[in-house]
Each structure stands twice: as structure tokens, then as C-alpha cells.
N, C-alpha and C positions, 0 to 999 in steps of 0.2 A: 499511743505514742509509737513512733516507726523505732527500730533496732540503731544502735550505731551506727551499724555499715551498712547506714542505706543504699540503696542504688541511685536513692537521686544527688548522693555527693559528688560523683562524678558526673553531674547532669547541669545545664543550665536551665533556668526555669523562665518563662514571662507572661506575667498576671495581666489580663488586659479587662478593662472595666473600672468603673466611679463606686462600684457597690461596697458595702461596711465590711465583707465577708472578706473584698481581695487583703484590703488591709490585715484582719485577722489572720487569713494564711501567710501573707509575707512573714508575719513576724514568726509565725512558727515555723515557715521554712528556715528561716534565718537563726533561730532557737537551735531546731533540735537536728537540723542537717548541717551539710558544708557546700552546699548548692547556691549558684550563681540565680540571685534572684532579681527579677526587673518589672517595672510596673510600669504600662501604657495607659493611655488613658482611652484612648479610640483604637478601633479598629486598623483604620488605615495606617498607623505607626507601627501598629503590630505587623498589618502585612510587611512594610518595608525591611522590617528585620528579619523575616521570612525571606524574603526576594534576597537579604547581604548577605546570607548565610548563616542566619539564621537561629532559634534555641535547640537545645536537644526537647523544649516540652513546651506547649501550648496550655495556659488555664484561661478560659475567658467567658466574661456575664454572658447570658442571651440578650440584653440591654445594653447596647453600646450608643455611643455618640455616631450618626453621620449611617451607619447600617445596623445592623441584626447582628449576633452572636452564629446565623444561620448563615447571612452572607459572607460573614468573615471565614468560616470555614470552609463554603465552599471555593473560595477566591486563594483559600490556603490549597485545599485537594486540587485546583489547576493547578498549583506546584509544582507540591510531591505529596504523596499518598503516603510516604516514611514517615512523616514528622507526626510523634501523639496530640491529640487537640483533647480535651476533657473543659466540656460544657457547664457551668454551672447559674442556674437560675434559682429565684423564688416566683416566679411568673409563669414559667411552663403550665403544659397539660399534655395531657396524649397528643394531639395534634403535633405541639414543638416536639418531644420526643422523637414524632416518627420521622418526619423533617429531618431534625437534629439523625438519625440513626441514617436515614436516606441519604444524606451529604457527607457520611461516613468518618463519622463522630467515634472516636475513642470510647470515650465514656460519658454518661449524661448523669448530671447528681443533681437532682430538684430539691430547693431547700421548701422548706414548710416555713421558717423564720426570717425574714431577709434580715435582723440585727443578731443572731448567731449563726454565724457560719460554720459551725461545726467543724476546727479547722481541724482536728487529728483526723477525725473521717476524712475530710478532704486530703490532707499528707498520705492516711493507707492511698485510698484511690487515686492517686498521685503517682504514688511510684508503684501500685499492680499496674496500673498504665503504660508504664514508661517501661516497667521488664517485658510485659508481654508484645509491646513496639520492638523494642530489642530482639526478643527472642523469632520475632516472626520475620525481624529483617534478616539474622543469623541464618533460619532457615531458609530465606530464600537464596540467601548468597551463598549456601550449601547446594541448595538447587541449581543456578547457574555452573557451579562448578562441576554436577553429576552431569545436566547438559551437555558442556562444553564432553564430557569426557562420550556421552549416550552418541554424539552427533558423529562420529569418529567415524570417515566415508569407507574406511579400509575394512573396521569392524562391524558385522550386525550383531544388534543387542535387541535381547527383550527383554520385560520387565515383568515378571509374574506374581500373583497374589499368594499368599502360602498354600492356597490349598491349587496353585498350579493354574489356574486362568490367566490366559493374556489381560493386562494393562495398559501397554505400551511399547511400541516399537520403534526403532528408528529408522531412517531412510535406506540406511544400507541393507538394511533389510528387507524393508519393502519394493528396492527394488528389483529381488528374486522374486516374485508372484505378481499374478495378475488382478488377483482379487482384490477388493475394496479393504482398507484396512477398518473402518465401522464394521462392515460386516462379519469380522472376524473376533473386535474385543468381546474377551468374556468367555470365550470358549478355550478348553483346557489346551496346555500348550501342544499335546502328544497326537494333536486331532487336528493342527493345523494346515491349511496347506503347503508349508515347505515342506514334509515328510508324511502327508495322510496317506499318499497313495503306494508308502514304500512301510510292510508290514512290519520286517523285524526293525529298523528307525522306531518307529511305533513304540515297539515293545521298548526297546531299550530307552528310548529318552522318559519313557513314563515311567521307568525303575531309576532314573536319575534326579526326576524332580520329586521322587518321590523320598528318596536318599537325600535332598537337598532341602526336604521340611523338615528335616530331623537335625539340620545345623552340618549337615558332613558337605564337604566339598566335592563336586563330581567332576568327570571327564570322559567324552567316545566320539569317536571319527563317527561319522551318520553321513548317510547315503539321501541326496534331496534330488526328487526327480525335478526333469526342465524339460524344455521342447525341445532340447536339442538331442542328440544320438546318444550322447554321453550324459550322465547324473552330474551334477555337483558335489564333490566332498566336502562337508568341514566338520572342521572339529572343535567340537563343540564344550564350553566349558561353565558349571553352574556354583555361583557363589550365593549363598543365603547373608542378606540384611538384618539384623536386629537393632532396636531400640537399647538406647539406657536401661532399659529394665529387663532386659535376655531376650525377650517376648519376640520372634518371627514376625519381618512385618514386608518384606518382600525377597524374591530371588531374583536373581539379573543374574540372566545367560547371556554369552559371548560366542559368537562365532568366528570361525578364521576360514576362508575359501583355501584349500590345500589342494583343489582337482589338477593343479596343471601335477601337483609333487604323483601325485596318484596315478596321475595316466602315466606319467615316465616310466613308476613303476610295472604298472600294468603295461605298455607296449615294451618290454623288454622281456618279460613271459610269455608274453602272446608271439613274439620275433621268435620263439625257437622251433614253435612247430607250425611255424607261417605256411613254410612251403610243403610241407609234410600234408596237412590240412587241405591247401590247394589243389595238389596232386587228385590226394583222393575225392574233391566233390565238385574239380570243374568238369564242364561236358565236353570241352576236347582230347583229343586220347593222345599220349606221350609213346612213343615206339624210339629204343636202339637199338642200332645194330652196327654190324660189324659191314668191312666189304662186300661179302656173300651175302650179305641180308638175313644172316642170323641175327636172331636176338640178342641183345644183351640187355637192354630193361624195357620192361611192362607197364605202365603207370597202373595202380587196382582201377579205376574207370573207367578200361575198357569195355568192359560192360555198356557202358550207357550208348555205344554206338554199336558196336559188333553183336553183343547178345555173348558172347563169350567170355570167360576168366582171364587172369592174366595165365594159369598154367594151359589150359586149353587154347592158348596163341600161341604158348611154344610149344606143342604139339603140333601144329600147322605145318609147323617147317619155316620155309624163309620168308620175309614180308612179300615177295611176290605172289604168294598164295591168296595174300590176303588185299591185295590194293592194286594185284594184275602186273606182268611186265610190262617193261620200258615204260616207266611213269616220269623217268626226267633223262635229261642226259649228261651224262657225267662229269664230261668234259667242260660244261656248260656251268655245272656245277662248281667244279676246279677253280673255273674261271671268275663265275661272281663270289662263291663264298654260301649263299642260300637262294633257294630258287621259291617264289613265294603262288598262292593261291595256284595250284594246279587243281585241276578238276577231274575228277575220276568216279566210276561207279566202284560200288563194293558191293557185296553180297551179307548179310548177318544171318547168326544160330540159324534163323528161322525160315529165310530166305525171304527176306524182303532186301528191297534194293534200295539203297541209300545215293545222295550225292553228296561229294565230300570236296573239301578246299583243302591242299594239299600241302602243308611247308614243308621242304627239306635244306637241311643245315649242315656242314661239315663239322663235325664236331671231334675233342679228344676227352673222354668222359671213360673212366676204366677201359674195358676194351672196347668202347663203342665208336665208330669216326662217323655215324651219318646218325641222326635228329632228325623222327616224320613228329609235325604237332598234324592231326586230322581235324576237322570242323566239321561233323554233318550240316549238311545246307540242303538238307529233302525238303523241309518244309517251306525253307525261304523260298525255292524254286519253284513248292509248286502254289505259293502264293504271289511270287509272281507270274506265272503262267496264267493265274485265277486272275489278278490285277487287268492282265494285258483284256483277258475276256471281258471282264467286269468293264471297261475303257469302252470297250466296243458297244456292251450294253448300253451303256451310258447315251453314247453318238445314236445308239437306236431309237431309244426314249425319246430325242430331241425331234422327231419325226412322228412320235405317236401322237396325235390328236385327242383320244378315246381313254378312256381309264380303261375300258376292254382290252384296249389294242395294249399300254402297258403291262396288262396285268399276262395279257399271252407273251409278251416279249420276254418277261420276267422266267416262264413257265420253259422256254423254248431255253435262254441261256444256263439254266438250274445247271444240266450236268458239265459244262463248260467249265463255270464257276466253282461250283460245291462238289463235284464229281460226284453227284447225286441224282440217280435217273428219277425219281418221285420227287413232283411239287406240283403244288397248286396255290390262286391268291382267292380271297373272296373279298369279295366287296361290299359295300356297308349298305344297304337301300333307308337312309333316313323316313319313310315314309311310310315301312313296311316296320320299321325297328328289327331288321335281320338282316345276318350274313347271308351274301350269294356268291355261291362256289361259281366265278365264271370262266375261269383257265384251269384245266389239268392238262397234266401229262398221261400218256401212252402207261406209263408205268405205275402210278397213284393210281390209276381205275383199275388195273392188274392186280396189284397188291391190297388195296381198301377197299375197290368197288365202286358204286355212284357215291357220291359228296352230297348229303341232306345238307337243305336250306340251316345256318344255324342262330336261334333268336338270343338277343344278346342282353341274356340274363346270367352269365356268367358260369353256366351248369356243366360248360361243354370248355374244351381246350380253347379251338378259337375265339370261343364266346369270352372264355374268362383272361385270353391274352388280349383279345379286343377292348374291352371294360378295363381292364386293370392298367392296360399301355405297359401290359410285361411280356417279353421275349424269354419262352419258354423253351428248356434243351432237356429232353430223356433221354439216356441210353437205352431204358426197353421202356415202350410207351405202355406196355401189359402191365407194368408195375403201378398203374396211377390209379386214382381214383375216378377221373372224368371221361375215360373211356369209355364212347357210348358203342361202339362194332368192336366188340370183341371177336369178332371171329377176321378181324385184319391181319394181314401177313406184316404192317410195318412193325420195327423194331425202335430203331434211333430215330428219332421225328423230334423236330424243332417245329415250333410256331411262334411269330412276328410280327407283330401290330406295324401296321402300315401307317401310323397317327392316325386321322381321323378317319380316313378311307377304307381301311380294313384290315385283312390277316393274312402271312404270306405260308406259308407249309411247304416243309422240305422233309424229307425220311428215307430211310433205307431198310432193306429186310436185316442188314445187320445190325448187329447190338454195339453202341459204342461207336456209333458214326460222327456222331460230331466230337472231334478234339478241338486243340485252342483252336487250332488254326482255321478247322472248317469254321467254326463259330464266327472268326472273327467276321470272314469272307461273308458268313450269311447277312451278319449285323451291315455289314457295306452292302449287301445286293440289296439287301430289306431300304439300307436309308437311302442309294441312290432311286429305286422305285418310288420310293413316300416321295420325293423330291421331286422327281417327274411328273406322278400324283398330284403334286403342290401344284406345277407351271398350268398344269391342262386346267385343276378347278380355276385357278385365278386366273388364265386366258377368258377357260367360258366363262367366267362371272364377268371380265374388263368387255368381253364382244355383247354380251347381256345390258352392259351398262351404257356401252355405246349405242346400243339399239335403243335403250330407254331413253339417253339423254337424246339420239336424232329425233324418238316420236317424239320428246319434250320442245324439242327444237320446233320441231312441224305445228306441234299445237301453238307454242308461242308465237310464231313467225303468224299461224292462220289468224290467232288471237289479237297480235297485234293490226294486222291490217281489218280486222272487226272491227276494233276500239277505234286505228282510226276512221275508220265509215261510222260509228256511233260516233265521233266527237264533230262531224261533218255535219252530220244527220241531226246533231241537237242544234250546230248552228244555224240549219236550213228552219229549222222549229223553232226557234226565237224569231225568223225574221218574218215566217212565214203569216199574210193575213187572210188567207182562208183556205176551208179546209181541202179545197184542191190544189193549192199551192205545197199543202203536210204531204197528202197521199202520192202526189207524185214528186217530191223531194226525197221522199224514205224511198220509193222504187228505183230510181235513177240514180241515187247515192247508192245503194246496196249492188249494182250489176256494174256500180262505172269501175274502171280499168281491169276488169276480168272475175271481180270478187267475187262473184256470182254468175249465173247464165241469163236468172229471169228471175222477177220477183213482180207479185201483183196483189192488191189489195181491193177486196170484197166485201159485199153487204147482204145482209141475207133479205132476199122480198118473202116477205110473209104469207103473196097471195101465191108463187111458186114454190115454198119453201124449198128455194135455192140459194145460192150463192153466186151474185152478181159484182162481176168486175167492174169498179170505178176508178180504176188507176193500175199504170202495169209499166214495165221497163223490161229491157234485156231482150234475149234471142228470143221471144214469143214465138212464130212460127207457125201462127194458128191456132196455137194447143188451146186457148179460149174457147174458141170457133171452133173444134172441133168435140166439143163436149157439152153438154150440162153439169153442174156440181152442186149436186142433191144433198142435205144437210143430212144425214146418216150417222148412227155411230160403229157400224162395220160397212165393208165394200166397196166402200166410199173412197174420192178424192183426197186427200189430206184438208183441205180445206175447209170440207161437207163437214169430214171429222170433229173437226178441232170448233167449227160451230155448233156442232150436235151436244158436245160433250162439255165445250168452253176450256177445255186442256189444249197444250202443248201438244202437238202430233209428229212425231218423226218416223219418214222411214228413211234407211240406213243403205237400201240396196231395194231398189227398183225392179229390180229383175226378179226377184224372190216371187211364189205364188203369182207369175207373168200371167196365166192363164183364165188363173178366179177372178180379176179383177181387170176392167176392159180398160180404164183407163191408164193401167201401168203400162199397155202396148204403146200408148200414144203417146207417155213421157218418153218412153225408151227409145224411141222412135226420133227422138230428139235430141238424145246424150243428155235428159236429164235424170241421172243415175242416183241420187240421193234427197231428200226431199222435207222440208220444215215448215209447220204451218203454226202459225202463235195468233192467238184473240189479243183482239185492242179494249183490252178492258182498264177501265176507272172507274173506281169508286163504284165499283159491283155492276158495272152500264157496257155492253160490249158498242164498241166505235167499228167495228169489223173485226175482216180477218185477213192477216199478212201471213203469204205463202211465198219460202224461197226456195230457187231450185239452182243443183249444183251438178257441173258435169264427172265429178268422180263420187264414189261409195264412201258411206261413212265419213262423210265431209263436215258431217256436224258432230260435234262430241259434247262431252256435256258440258263444259266451259262454254263453249259457244253457243250452247242449246238456252243458257242462264242469260248469255250478255243477251241476245235475242229475245227473249221471252222479258228482261228489263229492257230494251228496244219497243217491246210490243206497248206496257206499260207507258212507257213518255210520250208515246204518239197517241197513247189514247187521251191521256194528259193534254196533250195541246192542243186534238181533237177540240177534248170537252170547254180548254180555255176559250180556243175560238168562237165556241157557242156559248157560253157565257157575256163574250164581248159581244157580241152580234147581239144576245138578250139587252144588252143594256144600250144600245144602237137604236133598238127597233121600238117604235112607240105602239106598235098593233097588237095587242094580246089575245089571246084565248083563255076567258075565266073557264075553268071545269070544276064541278063539284060532282064530289065522292061521298059516297056512304061504305064506309066499313063495319065491318066484327072482329076486332081482335083483343079479347082480353087480354093479351099482355102488353098493348101499348100502355104507357104508363099514364096517359092523362083517363083514361078508357079503367085502370084498376082502380085510381084515386077518384073518379066518380062512382064507381061502382060499389068500391070498400066504404064509403065516407056517403052513399046515397045522397049525390048532388048531381049539378051539372058545370060541366068544366068548361071554358072556352078560351083559346089560344086566339089572339087577337095583332100578333108582331111583338117585336121588341123584343126577338133574340140577344143576346150576348156571349160574346165570346172574349176566355180569359184561357191567362196559365193553369187556374184551377181546376176546368170545363164550362162548359157553355149552360146560358140563363134564359128562363123565358117568365114572361108575368101573365099570369092566367085568373081570369074571372071567376067567381065560384056564386052561387047560386042553390039554393033548395038546404042550406045545412049551415050552423053554426062554423063561423071560420074558421072559431080554438079547434072543436073536431075534423077539420079536413087539415088543419097544419099537422095537426097530431097522428095524422093517420097518411098524409105524404113522408113526416121524418121516418115511419117505420121503411116504408119503399127500400129496395135494393136501388133500382135504378134513381134515387134521388139523394144527390150528394148532401147536400143542404137546400133549407125552407126558409122564407121568411116572411112574418105577416106586414102588409106594405097600408092595408088599410084597417080601420077598428071596428066597422059594422059588426053587427052579431049575427044577421042573419046573410052571409056570404059576405063578399066585397073582392080585393086582389090579394094574392100572396108571389111570391119570387121563387121559382122551383129552380137547382143549379144540379144540373144531370150528372152519372157517371158515363153515359154513354153520349153520341152524337145526338142530338136533339133530330125531327125529319126536318124539318125547316132549312138546317144545315145541308144537308144532304141534297133535298132541294136544289138548293142554292146554287152546289156546286156545278148542277147540271144547267143554270140561266133560270131557273122557275121560283116563284116566290108563291108562299104557304101564308096565305090570305087570312084564313081564319081555319080552326079547327074547333069544333064545339061537340063534346060527348056527355050522355047520360049512361044512364045505365043499361039501356040499351044496345046504340049503336051509335059511332063518330061521322061526325058531317066535315068534310075538309074541301075548302075551298083553294084553288090555286090560281095563280097566274100563270101564262106560258107563253112568254113570246113566240111572234110568229118565224123566229129566226129555228124556232125549236121543234124538231118534229114532238109532237104531242103522244103521239104512240110510245115514243122511248120515255117521256114522264109516266104516260098510265103503265108503261112496265114496272118502272118502276117503284111505284105504288101496287102495281099488284104483288110482287117479290116481296114489299114489306111488311105488306099484310094478307091475311089468309083470305078474306070474303071482302072482295070488291065493287060498285056498283056503280056504274056513272050513271049521275042526276041530271047532269046540264052541261051545256058547251054550249057558250056568245061571246064574238068576239069585241073586243071594245080598244079605242082609240086614247092613250093616254099622252098625247105629245106633252100639252104642256105641263100636266103633273108631272111626268116623265121628267120633264127637263130641271125645274123647278125641286124635284124632290132630291133629283141626282145631286143638284148645286146646293144645296141644305145640306145636304148630309156630308156632300166632300169638304164643308166650311168646321168640322165639328172634330175634333178628338174622340176618341176610345170614352176616355173619363167623361167628359163634356156632354156624349148622350147618353152614357149609362145614369148620370145624373140627371138627364134631363124625363128620360125615360122615366126614373123611379119614380120622381118628383107629379108627371105625368097620373102615372097610374095608383101613387099613392092618393090623387082627385086634390092636389096642392093646387091648379088651376082653378077648382069647382068653384063657387060661388053662393053660400058660403063655403071655403075653405073645408076639406074633410080633413086634412092633416095639416099643422103649421108645418116650416119652411123647419125649425129644431127639431122636429120629429122628423121630419124625413133625413137631416142630418144625422142624428142619431143612429137610425136602420141603415145609413152609407158609412159609417165610421166615422165622421168627419166634423170639423166644427161646422155652427152655422154660418159664420164670417166666410168660410170656402164655399160651403150649400149658396149665399145668394153669390156669392160672384161667379159661381157656373152660372146658376141662371142668368142671372143679367148679362153674363160674356155671350151665351146661349141665343138670347132675346135681341141683343144687339146684332148679331150672326146672322137671325133669321131675316129680320125687317131690311138689313142692307143689301140682301139678296131680294126682298121684295122690290122694294125701292129702287136697286140700279138698273133689277129687268128695266129695260126702254119702253117706258108705254107700260106694263104687264098690270098693275097694278089700275094707272087709269082705266085701264082695256072695260079690266075686269067689271069693274064699278060701274061704268057706261052698259058694259052689258045687261047689268042688272037692274039697270034704271030702266033701259027700253025693255 
């Protein structure tokens, strides 16, 4: 039961729901408190009350009409976070509790008995929720009040933990530093960037914080470093903040900027000694005299220029002894009142001459009437003269074209620019990784002796200056560790890098030869030399680039001409009908429009072992008649060398070895200065030699060589195509039989390893997977032969076509082209290939348009041991025409199916294999197989019967 002075007495409460506990709680509230109680049955009604001003507290059941207590809570939180909401449920579990807490419930009360609402406990929990909510609201209001004060833009404010670590800082304080606030939160206040660079301020601030930690107020003026010349002055006050129990909760630090006030006070103090400090420290000398030139005032800094003390100046007598007589016109001074920039010379105490600018003004100070202000411009004068010389040096650099010339200019002009006689220039040799002395003055040689080449390892002064890109100035070089020549008479010495080009060395036998002006001028001279060296390097690179571009342009022009010629030749090759048209077109187009001087194509005559010309064009001038072209690998005309080696032969300069090879004299007399000879090879067969002659040396670059070599392949391919075309049109053939021995031949290996006889009788197939042939096997079980073939590297796949146990037909797919395809590329046909464990017999049909020697050479190149067994001439006019027509009517797939059927024994009687078996081997359906067979048969009979009278004539001949 709550006390009579409950916080609920001044609050309005809304109960939401229809559960029994709401009735019990309503009675308890009305009986024990003076709160205004209202009950709403739905969450929607309760939400309307909240939106219209609302009660001070909501007590809701989890189960409501139209929404859950969680949904009501979420809608209330969308409107306000300040209203306390207590959720009561007899159906909840941990999931509901988690959702309620996540939605922002003030208190969550589960009931174990929905009929017993425990009104006293609910009343106590409700009072506590309302008290906590009002305390939270009050704390937020106080926080807003503090924030309003904290955000004052005129006062820097910091909030510290009791231990002095920073927890919060306002904008005015943040704007005083560049550091991120997040990076300094938690650090001790006295170690923060505002004053961490001022040791005195750190100690004072730490003491103030420790004092505030005891509950005492503190105040101090501290200096804060800034990026400007003057620090910021802050008046800091520290105030401890305690809770209701008297415990220290935080420390508030406020800082007011009093920089302007402190600056005014400081300026007042400084103004008192301003003139005294100025006169004592300025480099200009002020002297005051009377009309007789006697000194009435000598400024304390007179020794800066003259080396005398003020007392010694007085002892010199009048000012004429110091600055000379007739320094100015007295009448002119009287007229103008002041005379400025009078240039004169004066000698100091040690005898050095100085150039001065003197201003003379009429004054009336005590007994003085004339004020002299003297400015020493000796160094400026030296600089002006040195810069004039340096300007001339830079002009000379414009006309220098080499690095060595620039180096010599630097050495020659060093005395005029730096007033130093000893100088030298090292230039970097990238190939040798060394600094080489390329220019030196006579004085450098006299003082130091010969200059050695320096390795760029940084162990010497020149090497270190170059590698580290660092200018080195030494008052006395003998005091350094890297000095190699301890006998040198150099003392004051400088080493200045010239970028990536080298090092400039200047020196003297005087200690301390490099004052501020001399160092500046030395740097300027080195920078000017480096710029000139960069220019020469850049221009050299541009010239080299132009040269390369010109060469590339020449090569591209030549290549374009060659490519144009190649295109024209390709067009001619496509249109050519005979070998003579091809060879003539190639020679004529190569020499057209002065592309090349002369070109010819020849073939090797095996009887004379020489290259015989067949076609030529251009300026031949009797060259081919002047000599024979023997086939030889050395000392032979390029065409002969190419015929002997099979490689491209290029002669860039015919005049080389003129007296060693007779053919060169003949070529040179006809202005053939460079030659390129190319073999015409296609599928390892040579169709001739193309040789091209040019009237300039090195006319054939690598690109031209490659392009013309490709032309050779194209021409050979065209010649091969002509041969194949002629072979198709030729009905007369030569049937040649060879016996060969080659254990590497795939059919020989198969026969030897399977101990059988293997025969190829046609049926080669080409596809994207490779090429395949049908072969018959005798003398061994077919399963054994299939297993043996599958193990051969040259066999990609093997299929069993027939089912005989002793021999039969198999289909072999090869990884490399089969011999029949290579022969077909040259117009010949492999009719038979029968091999056993001893030898292989080849039967090849060669059309009359093909040179039998060409095919014989191809066979001999394919097998190590070849014997020609027989040769006979056949006429296949009718057979040839009919075969061509039939094959031309079939597609590749139809041909594959009919071949597979034929070699499988499908057409035998009785059939060795059924159509279903063959279809399964081909991987197609039986229906597709029969359709292909019927299509082929229809095309075959159509060709037979459509040939006018062919079948009838054939039958009649058989009857006769």
C-alpha cells in the first residue's frame, strides 16, 4: 500500500484493456490516491488521448482490441519519449519482454494469475515508474539549461571528470585548436593541445585541477600557443560540481580570451625600449655631427660596418676621415633638406673596402645638425656583379650543344660569378656508374692535383653529394671524414649536385670562402647549369626520338607498300588458273611501281642440282643468264642457299665480301644492293624459290622479311591449290606402289603390337574432333586390336565396327593428320595401305598434272626407308566423273553414315550388322540411320540414271 502523499496524487492515469486486473487497479487507485483515473478499452482510444494532450501515465494490457500492447507502445513512442508506459500481461514470455524493452517500455510486469491483478504491487510499480520518468525529465531540462550555457560562443568551456580527464568541450574551445576532439577525449586537461606546448602553463593548470578536485574554486591566467606570432591569453576559472550527496561529479572550466588586453599592456612596456633596441641591433649605422663634421652622436652598432667601437670613431676625428671629403653639396642639402642614396666607399678597421649608401639629413638634435645613415651594400654590389656574369653564362649555355661544353662554361665563368679560381665539373656515366671529371680550372689542378673518377657509392664528397642530392659547403675541407686527398691545398670547398647529371665543385685555399652571398650565387650557378644540362638532354632525346620516328615512318611506308603489293598479289592468286599465271603475277606485282628492282621464281632441277628460273619481272639486265645458281648452303647466290637450307636468306649489303663470292659482282653491277630469297613451301613441300632484289642497302627489315615470308606460304598454297584442281580435272593417273619401313607409323605400330595385318582401303573422315579412317584387321581377335589401339598415343578414339572374333573392321580417330590427308593436300589419293609386323605397302594414285617426283619426295620425307615397287598409268575417265558427281551430292554426315554402314557389313548378305547396331555405333536413332541410307541410295541411283545413257551403255558393253 502506498503512502498518502503518493506522487500519483498529482498525476492523471489511463488504464488500457479489458482484463480483470484493470478493474482491480482502477478501484485501488481511486481508493488510495487522488489520481485521475480513466479506462479505455482499445489501444486506438488511448493513442487519441496521448495525441490530444495526454495523461501523465499509461498502464496497458498486452492483449488489446485491434493491436497489441507492443504496437500501442511503439505508436506512443513515435509521439513522445517522455510519457511513462507500464505494460502488464498474463500471456507474456521472454520474447514479449524483449520486444517491450526494445520498444521503450518504462516497466514490464508479468502476471502469473490473470484473475489476481496484485493491485497493491501494480500501484507501487506505477508510482516508481512515474517518479523515475519525472526525474529523467528534470535531468533533461537541467541538461538543456547547462547546454545553453555551455554553448556560449564567447566563452571556452571544458567539462572534466573528477580525475581531471576531459569529457566534453564546447565549440568556442574547439575552434582554438586543429586537433580532432574525439582524439583527445579522456586525456588529462593539462596535457591537451590548448597548452601542452607551454611547460609553465601545464604546471599551473595541473595545480588548478588538483585544487578543484578538493572542492575549491581556482583562477589563473595562462598562455595558449597559436599558429600566429603572439600566443592567446586565457583567464581560466575552475568550478567543482557536486551531487546531492556532496560527492564531486565533474569540474567545469571556463576560459575568457584576454589576449587583446594583455597585448596592450605588453606593447606599452615594449615601446619604452623600442628605439634603444633598434639602434643597438640594426645593421645601418647612424652618425650625427655638427657643421664642422665633429661627432655629437655615434650609434652603438657602428662596428657592424666599420669594425670600430663608438669611442674609436670619436678618436678618428671628423666624419671626412671615415666617409671621405666632398661627400655631398651643402647648398643642395640646404635646398632639399635630405640627400638620399649617395654611393661611396669606406675602409673598415682591418682594411676591407665597403660600398655604402649614405643618406644625409638636416636635424637639430642637441648640438648636432647633420644626421648620416650608412647602409652597407657591399654584398649586394657583389651579387649584382655576379648576377650580371651569371646572366652572360646562361646566355652562353643557350648555344652549348653537349654536356661537356656546358661543363667547360661553368668552369670558365666560376671566377666571375663566385670570385673563386678553383672549380671542376663531374658528369655521371650511367653505364659505368661513375662520376667522371670532364672540366677543371688550372687553379683546381694546381691546388688539388688530378681529379680521379669517383664511384657513386657515397664514400667521397662528390659521390655523397650526387647520391643524396645534397649541396655540401665546408669552411675547411680538411676537417671532414670523406676527404680522399689529404694533400690537397683546398680549404673552403663546395660540392653542389647538378640533378641527375653530375656535381659542380668550387673551392679556394682560404678557410671560410663561402659566405651567405657566395653560397647563394653558387647555388644559382649550379641551378643554371642543371637547367642547361636538362635542355641538352631533352633536345638530345627529342632528336633521337625524331630519328626513331623517321625510321618508323620509313618502315611503315615500306610496310604499307609491301602490304599493298601483298593485297594485289592475293587478288591475282585468287583469279589465277595456272601455275604460270601465279608465278608471273607474283614477280610482276613485286616489281611494279618501282617497289623492288627485280624478282624471279625458280625451281630446283635435280639433275643439275641448280635453281632454274621459271618466271621473272623487273630490271633483270641479263642477270639470270650471267650465271648458274647452284644449290649450296654457303658461297652461293641467295636463291641457291634458300634451296639448300629451306630457310629465308637475307643479304643486307651485297657489297660485303665482294671478292669472295662471284655472284655479288654481277648483282652489284646491276645495282642490286640487298636481296631476300624465300622458299615457297606448303605442307612441307617446296614449290619453288622466290628471290627479290632492291636498289638500296638493308631494304628488307624484319617486318618486311616476315611479310614476304608469309607471301611465300600464300604463293605455295595457291600453287598447291592449282595442282589439286588440275588433279580433279585429270582422268589419267599414275598408280604408284611403295613399300616402307617405319615403326612409328601408326598402322605399323598397331600391326606390330597386336601381331596382325592392318589394311586401310579408303574412308578417311575429317571433323572438328580430328580425322578418322576405317581399317580392316586380319590375324588377331578384334577385341585385342581395339584394346591395343586405345593405348596408342596417336589414337584419340577407337570404335569396333564389325563383331567378328578373328579380325574385322575398326574406326580409328587420330590426334594428328593421317597420311591420306597430306597426300590429298597435294592432289594425290591414298588407295591402299596394308601393313604387318614387317613392312607397309602403300598404293597411291597420282594425277598426270602432279609431278610424281613431288609425291615421291613427300613419301620419302614421311618415312625413313622407302622403296618404289611399281608404277602404272590408268585412265579413269568414267569412274572419275561418276565418283566426283556422287561424292558432290552427299553431305559430310551422309558420307559418314554410309561409310560406317559399308565398313560395318550392313550391305553384305546376310548382314554382318543390323541398322540398329550401326545407329548405336554412330550415336543416332535407327530411324535417322535408315533415313540417311535411303537418302544416299536415292542420290546414288539418281546420279546413275540421270547420266545420259551411262547405265545402258555399261550394260550393253557387259552383254557384248
